[in-house]
N, CA, C and O atoms as CSV, one atom per row, in Angstrom:
chain,resi,resn,atom,element,x,y,z
A,1,MET,N,N,15.582,115.461,134.191
A,1,MET,CA,C,16.778,115.070,134.910
A,1,MET,C,C,16.783,113.558,135.104
A,1,MET,O,O,15.765,112.975,135.479
A,2,ARG,N,N,17.919,112.926,134.850
A,2,ARG,CA,C,18.013,111.472,134.964
A,2,ARG,C,C,18.167,111.052,136.421
A,2,ARG,O,O,18.656,111.798,137.269
A,3,GLU,N,N,17.738,109.855,136.660
A,3,GLU,CA,C,17.913,109.269,137.987
A,3,GLU,C,C,19.385,108.885,138.183
A,3,GLU,O,O,20.060,108.549,137.211
A,4,PRO,N,N,19.889,108.928,139.406
A,4,PRO,CA,C,21.291,108.565,139.642
A,4,PRO,C,C,21.627,107.152,139.178
A,4,PRO,O,O,22.739,106.910,138.709
A,5,GLN,N,N,20.683,106.211,139.301
A,5,GLN,CA,C,20.951,104.838,138.866
A,5,GLN,C,C,21.132,104.793,137.356
A,5,GLN,O,O,21.965,104.039,136.852
A,6,ALA,N,N,20.360,105.593,136.632
A,6,ALA,CA,C,20.466,105.613,135.173
A,6,ALA,C,C,21.801,106.203,134.746
A,6,ALA,O,O,22.427,105.713,133.806
A,7,VAL,N,N,22.234,107.238,135.424
A,7,VAL,CA,C,23.526,107.845,135.111
A,7,VAL,C,C,24.638,106.840,135.375
A,7,VAL,O,O,25.541,106.685,134.554
A,8,ALA,N,N,24.581,106.159,136.506
A,8,ALA,CA,C,25.595,105.156,136.832
A,8,ALA,C,C,25.611,104.042,135.795
A,8,ALA,O,O,26.680,103.557,135.426
A,9,ARG,N,N,24.436,103.630,135.319
A,9,ARG,CA,C,24.350,102.567,134.315
A,9,ARG,C,C,24.991,103.017,133.007
A,9,ARG,O,O,25.741,102.260,132.391
A,10,VAL,N,N,24.702,104.244,132.580
A,10,VAL,CA,C,25.283,104.762,131.333
A,10,VAL,C,C,26.806,104.857,131.458
A,10,VAL,O,O,27.527,104.521,130.519
A,11,ILE,N,N,27.288,105.307,132.595
A,11,ILE,CA,C,28.736,105.409,132.821
A,11,ILE,C,C,29.377,104.030,132.744
A,11,ILE,O,O,30.427,103.872,132.122
A,12,ARG,N,N,28.762,103.037,133.365
A,12,ARG,CA,C,29.282,101.668,133.317
A,12,ARG,C,C,29.275,101.124,131.896
A,12,ARG,O,O,30.259,100.535,131.449
A,13,GLU,N,N,28.179,101.318,131.190
A,13,GLU,CA,C,28.054,100.786,129.832
A,13,GLU,C,C,29.088,101.380,128.887
A,13,GLU,O,O,29.597,100.683,128.009
A,14,ARG,N,N,29.401,102.643,129.055
A,14,ARG,CA,C,30.341,103.306,128.145
A,14,ARG,C,C,31.789,103.238,128.633
A,14,ARG,O,O,32.706,103.682,127.943
A,15,GLY,N,N,31.983,102.681,129.821
A,15,GLY,CA,C,33.348,102.523,130.337
A,15,GLY,C,C,34.025,103.832,130.689
A,15,GLY,O,O,35.244,103.953,130.569
A,16,VAL,N,N,33.244,104.819,131.125
A,16,VAL,CA,C,33.809,106.117,131.487
A,16,VAL,C,C,34.472,105.998,132.858
A,16,VAL,O,O,33.897,105.447,133.796
A,17,GLN,N,N,35.700,106.529,132.955
A,17,GLN,CA,C,36.423,106.527,134.225
A,17,GLN,C,C,37.035,107.892,134.457
A,17,GLN,O,O,37.381,108.599,133.511
A,18,GLY,N,N,37.164,108.251,135.700
A,18,GLY,CA,C,37.833,109.492,136.048
A,18,GLY,C,C,39.331,109.334,135.927
A,18,GLY,O,O,39.833,108.212,135.859
A,19,PRO,N,N,40.061,110.452,135.900
A,19,PRO,CA,C,41.520,110.362,135.797
A,19,PRO,C,C,42.127,109.815,137.086
A,19,PRO,O,O,41.635,110.080,138.183
A,20,HIS,N,N,43.196,109.052,136.933
A,20,HIS,CA,C,43.896,108.473,138.078
A,20,HIS,C,C,45.327,108.988,138.068
A,20,HIS,O,O,45.997,108.960,137.036
A,21,ARG,N,N,45.779,109.446,139.190
A,21,ARG,CA,C,47.179,109.835,139.312
A,21,ARG,C,C,48.003,108.578,139.549
A,21,ARG,O,O,47.656,107.729,140.371
A,22,ARG,N,N,49.091,108.482,138.817
A,22,ARG,CA,C,49.975,107.346,139.039
A,22,ARG,C,C,50.810,107.584,140.286
A,22,ARG,O,O,51.322,108.682,140.502
A,23,ARG,N,N,50.939,106.571,141.085
A,23,ARG,CA,C,51.792,106.685,142.268
A,23,ARG,C,C,53.230,106.492,141.846
A,23,ARG,O,O,53.568,105.529,141.158
A,24,ARG,N,N,54.068,107.411,142.264
A,24,ARG,CA,C,55.481,107.273,141.967
A,24,ARG,C,C,56.136,106.479,143.086
A,24,ARG,O,O,55.760,106.614,144.251
A,25,PRO,N,N,57.101,105.661,142.741
A,25,PRO,CA,C,57.769,104.906,143.807
A,25,PRO,C,C,58.559,105.844,144.710
A,25,PRO,O,O,59.155,106.817,144.247
A,26,SER,N,N,58.556,105.546,145.969
A,26,SER,CA,C,59.283,106.360,146.936
A,26,SER,C,C,60.778,106.174,146.740
A,26,SER,O,O,61.252,105.048,146.585
A,27,LEU,N,N,61.512,107.258,146.745
A,27,LEU,CA,C,62.959,107.180,146.574
A,27,LEU,C,C,63.672,107.002,147.906
A,27,LEU,O,O,64.775,106.459,147.957
A,28,ALA,N,N,63.048,107.455,148.977
A,28,ALA,CA,C,63.673,107.373,150.295
A,28,ALA,C,C,63.121,106.153,151.034
A,28,ALA,O,O,61.923,106.046,151.297
A,29,ARG,N,N,64.011,105.266,151.349
A,29,ARG,CA,C,63.614,104.086,152.120
A,29,ARG,C,C,64.445,104.053,153.399
A,29,ARG,O,O,65.670,104.161,153.351
A,30,PRO,N,N,63.785,103.906,154.531
A,30,PRO,CA,C,64.552,103.924,155.782
A,30,PRO,C,C,65.451,102.704,155.898
A,30,PRO,O,O,65.098,101.606,155.466
A,31,ASP,N,N,66.609,102.916,156.485
A,31,ASP,CA,C,67.533,101.825,156.747
A,31,ASP,C,C,67.046,101.091,157.990
A,31,ASP,O,O,66.910,101.687,159.058
A,32,LYS,N,N,66.791,99.825,157.849
A,32,LYS,CA,C,66.238,99.039,158.958
A,32,LYS,C,C,67.227,98.914,160.121
A,32,LYS,O,O,66.819,98.736,161.269
A,33,LYS,N,N,68.536,99.009,159.820
A,33,LYS,CA,C,69.552,98.844,160.857
A,33,LYS,C,C,69.942,100.160,161.526
A,33,LYS,O,O,70.615,100.148,162.556
A,34,ALA,N,N,69.533,101.287,160.962
A,34,ALA,CA,C,69.943,102.591,161.490
A,34,ALA,C,C,69.232,102.902,162.807
A,34,ALA,O,O,68.061,102.573,162.996
A,35,ARG,N,N,69.969,103.539,163.705
A,35,ARG,CA,C,69.372,103.972,164.970
A,35,ARG,C,C,68.616,105.263,164.738
A,35,ARG,O,O,69.005,106.040,163.866
A,36,PRO,N,N,67.541,105.528,165.487
A,36,PRO,CA,C,66.838,106.800,165.330
A,36,PRO,C,C,67.721,107.976,165.737
A,36,PRO,O,O,68.616,107.829,166.570
A,37,ALA,N,N,67.468,109.130,165.152
A,37,ALA,CA,C,68.237,110.332,165.487
A,37,ALA,C,C,67.951,110.733,166.927
A,37,ALA,O,O,66.829,110.558,167.402
A,38,PRO,N,N,68.942,111.265,167.628
A,38,PRO,CA,C,68.718,111.661,169.019
A,38,PRO,C,C,67.786,112.862,169.117
A,38,PRO,O,O,67.763,113.708,168.224
A,39,ASP,N,N,67.026,112.934,170.193
A,39,ASP,CA,C,66.120,114.049,170.444
A,39,ASP,C,C,66.910,115.132,171.184
A,39,ASP,O,O,67.000,115.109,172.411
A,40,LEU,N,N,67.478,116.075,170.437
A,40,LEU,CA,C,68.361,117.077,171.026
A,40,LEU,C,C,67.613,118.131,171.825
A,40,LEU,O,O,68.203,118.761,172.703
A,41,THR,N,N,66.335,118.341,171.548
A,41,THR,CA,C,65.576,119.342,172.296
A,41,THR,C,C,64.907,118.742,173.527
A,41,THR,O,O,64.402,119.478,174.375
A,42,GLY,N,N,64.896,117.428,173.634
A,42,GLY,CA,C,64.229,116.798,174.771
A,42,GLY,C,C,62.732,117.092,174.773
A,42,GLY,O,O,62.099,117.110,175.829
A,43,ARG,N,N,62.172,117.322,173.593
A,43,ARG,CA,C,60.752,117.651,173.415
A,43,ARG,C,C,60.367,118.944,174.119
A,43,ARG,O,O,59.184,119.197,174.344
A,44,ASP,N,N,61.357,119.770,174.472
A,44,ASP,CA,C,61.102,121.073,175.091
A,44,ASP,C,C,61.302,122.150,174.027
A,44,ASP,O,O,62.437,122.462,173.668
A,45,PHE,N,N,60.222,122.714,173.527
A,45,PHE,CA,C,60.287,123.690,172.452
A,45,PHE,C,C,60.155,125.121,172.955
A,45,PHE,O,O,59.874,126.023,172.166
A,46,HIS,N,N,60.347,125.343,174.228
A,46,HIS,CA,C,60.269,126.687,174.794
A,46,HIS,C,C,61.680,127.210,175.048
A,46,HIS,O,O,62.558,126.470,175.492
A,47,THR,N,N,61.882,128.479,174.763
A,47,THR,CA,C,63.160,129.124,175.016
A,47,THR,C,C,62.927,130.614,175.209
A,47,THR,O,O,61.940,131.162,174.718
A,48,ASP,N,N,63.834,131.266,175.924
A,48,ASP,CA,C,63.696,132.694,176.206
A,48,ASP,C,C,64.584,133.554,175.311
A,48,ASP,O,O,64.292,134.729,175.093
A,49,ARG,N,N,65.656,132.979,174.798
A,49,ARG,CA,C,66.596,133.770,174.007
A,49,ARG,C,C,66.540,133.350,172.543
A,49,ARG,O,O,66.505,132.157,172.244
A,50,PRO,N,N,66.530,134.318,171.629
A,50,PRO,CA,C,66.536,133.979,170.204
A,50,PRO,C,C,67.830,133.287,169.795
A,50,PRO,O,O,68.898,133.584,170.330
A,51,GLY,N,N,67.730,132.376,168.859
A,51,GLY,CA,C,68.906,131.721,168.305
A,51,GLY,C,C,69.434,130.562,169.117
A,51,GLY,O,O,70.429,129.949,168.728
A,52,THR,N,N,68.804,130.240,170.232
A,52,THR,CA,C,69.310,129.131,171.035
A,52,THR,C,C,68.735,127.797,170.603
A,52,THR,O,O,69.392,126.766,170.747
A,53,LYS,N,N,67.523,127.799,170.079
A,53,LYS,CA,C,66.907,126.565,169.590
A,53,LYS,C,C,66.281,126.841,168.224
A,53,LYS,O,O,65.475,127.757,168.061
A,54,LEU,N,N,66.668,126.035,167.268
A,54,LEU,CA,C,66.086,126.110,165.936
A,54,LEU,C,C,65.559,124.728,165.576
A,54,LEU,O,O,66.144,123.714,165.960
A,55,VAL,N,N,64.480,124.691,164.855
A,55,VAL,CA,C,63.937,123.425,164.364
A,55,VAL,C,C,63.906,123.509,162.846
A,55,VAL,O,O,64.038,124.591,162.275
A,56,GLY,N,N,63.732,122.375,162.200
A,56,GLY,CA,C,63.721,122.372,160.745
A,56,GLY,C,C,62.640,121.460,160.198
A,56,GLY,O,O,62.167,120.544,160.871
A,57,ASP,N,N,62.267,121.733,158.970
A,57,ASP,CA,C,61.284,120.908,158.286
A,57,ASP,C,C,61.643,120.890,156.811
A,57,ASP,O,O,62.189,121.858,156.282
A,58,ILE,N,N,61.334,119.790,156.156
A,58,ILE,CA,C,61.599,119.648,154.726
A,58,ILE,C,C,60.408,118.956,154.091
A,58,ILE,O,O,59.811,118.052,154.677
A,59,THR,N,N,60.072,119.388,152.892
A,59,THR,CA,C,58.974,118.766,152.163
A,59,THR,C,C,59.276,118.836,150.676
A,59,THR,O,O,60.101,119.641,150.245
A,60,PHE,N,N,58.623,118.009,149.900
A,60,PHE,CA,C,58.778,117.991,148.458
A,60,PHE,C,C,57.466,118.403,147.824
A,60,PHE,O,O,56.408,117.892,148.190
A,61,LEU,N,N,57.527,119.327,146.873
A,61,LEU,CA,C,56.338,119.821,146.193
A,61,LEU,C,C,56.408,119.429,144.722
A,61,LEU,O,O,57.413,119.697,144.065
A,62,PRO,N,N,55.359,118.799,144.191
A,62,PRO,CA,C,55.380,118.460,142.765
A,62,PRO,C,C,55.146,119.704,141.913
A,62,PRO,O,O,54.244,120.489,142.206
A,63,THR,N,N,55.943,119.893,140.867
A,63,THR,CA,C,55.774,120.995,139.933
A,63,THR,C,C,55.785,120.427,138.516
A,63,THR,O,O,56.044,119.238,138.327
A,64,ASP,N,N,55.510,121.262,137.531
A,64,ASP,CA,C,55.543,120.814,136.138
A,64,ASP,C,C,56.950,120.428,135.699
A,64,ASP,O,O,57.117,119.616,134.789
A,65,GLU,N,N,57.955,121.003,136.336
A,65,GLU,CA,C,59.347,120.728,135.966
A,65,GLU,C,C,59.969,119.631,136.820
A,65,GLU,O,O,61.143,119.311,136.634
A,66,GLY,N,N,59.236,119.059,137.728
A,66,GLY,CA,C,59.757,118.023,138.613
A,66,GLY,C,C,59.448,118.369,140.065
A,66,GLY,O,O,58.650,119.262,140.349
A,67,ARG,N,N,60.091,117.650,140.973
A,67,ARG,CA,C,59.841,117.896,142.389
A,67,ARG,C,C,60.702,119.047,142.897
A,67,ARG,O,O,61.881,119.156,142.559
A,68,LEU,N,N,60.104,119.888,143.701
A,68,LEU,CA,C,60.799,121.010,144.328
A,68,LEU,C,C,60.984,120.673,145.801
A,68,LEU,O,O,60.039,120.281,146.485
A,69,GLN,N,N,62.203,120.832,146.273
A,69,GLN,CA,C,62.509,120.545,147.668
A,69,GLN,C,C,62.430,121.849,148.452
A,69,GLN,O,O,63.126,122.813,148.132
A,70,LEU,N,N,61.583,121.880,149.480
A,70,LEU,CA,C,61.393,123.082,150.286
A,70,LEU,C,C,61.803,122.769,151.723
A,70,LEU,O,O,61.285,121.843,152.346
A,71,ALA,N,N,62.737,123.555,152.231
A,71,ALA,CA,C,63.195,123.371,153.614
A,71,ALA,C,C,63.137,124.715,154.323
A,71,ALA,O,O,63.356,125.759,153.708
A,72,CYS,N,N,62.840,124.687,155.629
A,72,CYS,CA,C,62.825,125.937,156.394
A,72,CYS,C,C,63.271,125.653,157.822
A,72,CYS,O,O,63.144,124.539,158.331
A,73,TRP,N,N,63.797,126.700,158.449
A,73,TRP,CA,C,64.251,126.642,159.829
A,73,TRP,C,C,63.609,127.790,160.594
A,73,TRP,O,O,64.097,128.918,160.523
A,74,PRO,N,N,62.534,127.533,161.321
A,74,PRO,CA,C,61.923,128.608,162.116
A,74,PRO,C,C,62.587,128.723,163.495
A,74,PRO,O,O,62.984,127.724,164.095
A,75,ALA,N,N,62.694,129.949,163.974
A,75,ALA,CA,C,63.185,130.198,165.328
A,75,ALA,C,C,62.027,129.989,166.300
A,75,ALA,O,O,60.911,130.440,166.042
A,76,LEU,N,N,62.281,129.319,167.398
A,76,LEU,CA,C,61.201,128.994,168.333
A,76,LEU,C,C,60.718,130.204,169.120
A,76,LEU,O,O,59.552,130.246,169.512
A,77,VAL,N,N,61.580,131.190,169.363
A,77,VAL,CA,C,61.171,132.349,170.155
A,77,VAL,C,C,60.263,133.268,169.347
A,77,VAL,O,O,59.181,133.637,169.802
A,78,THR,N,N,60.707,133.638,168.146
A,78,THR,CA,C,59.985,134.626,167.359
A,78,THR,C,C,58.998,133.998,166.376
A,78,THR,O,O,58.155,134.704,165.823
A,79,ARG,N,N,59.084,132.713,166.153
A,79,ARG,CA,C,58.242,132.004,165.179
A,79,ARG,C,C,58.475,132.518,163.763
A,79,ARG,O,O,57.602,132.383,162.906
A,80,GLU,N,N,59.642,133.105,163.508
A,80,GLU,CA,C,59.996,133.588,162.185
A,80,GLU,C,C,60.899,132.567,161.505
A,80,GLU,O,O,61.676,131.869,162.156
A,81,VAL,N,N,60.784,132.497,160.206
A,81,VAL,CA,C,61.661,131.598,159.441
A,81,VAL,C,C,63.013,132.289,159.289
A,81,VAL,O,O,63.091,133.399,158.762
A,82,VAL,N,N,64.069,131.637,159.747
A,82,VAL,CA,C,65.397,132.228,159.690
A,82,VAL,C,C,66.243,131.629,158.569
A,82,VAL,O,O,67.313,132.152,158.259
A,83,GLY,N,N,65.793,130.582,157.981
A,83,GLY,CA,C,66.568,129.983,156.895
A,83,GLY,C,C,65.737,129.081,156.039
A,83,GLY,O,O,66.244,128.500,155.080
């Protein structure tokens, strides 16, 4: 078994590098002049009746065919995704 220093030396000498993912430029840039969105829930995420408060989330997932946009709206009472 080779010593770690010897392996590192061989890797350097042969110019072996691991794969690098290219960073894609961000398409969404915040508007510096825009006001922040209002906090409609007042940071209170508790409710007793279903359908009175809904929250949302959106994310982008990389796929072989391009980016997939995933959005969901969970109900705060039941913790179930309603949309």
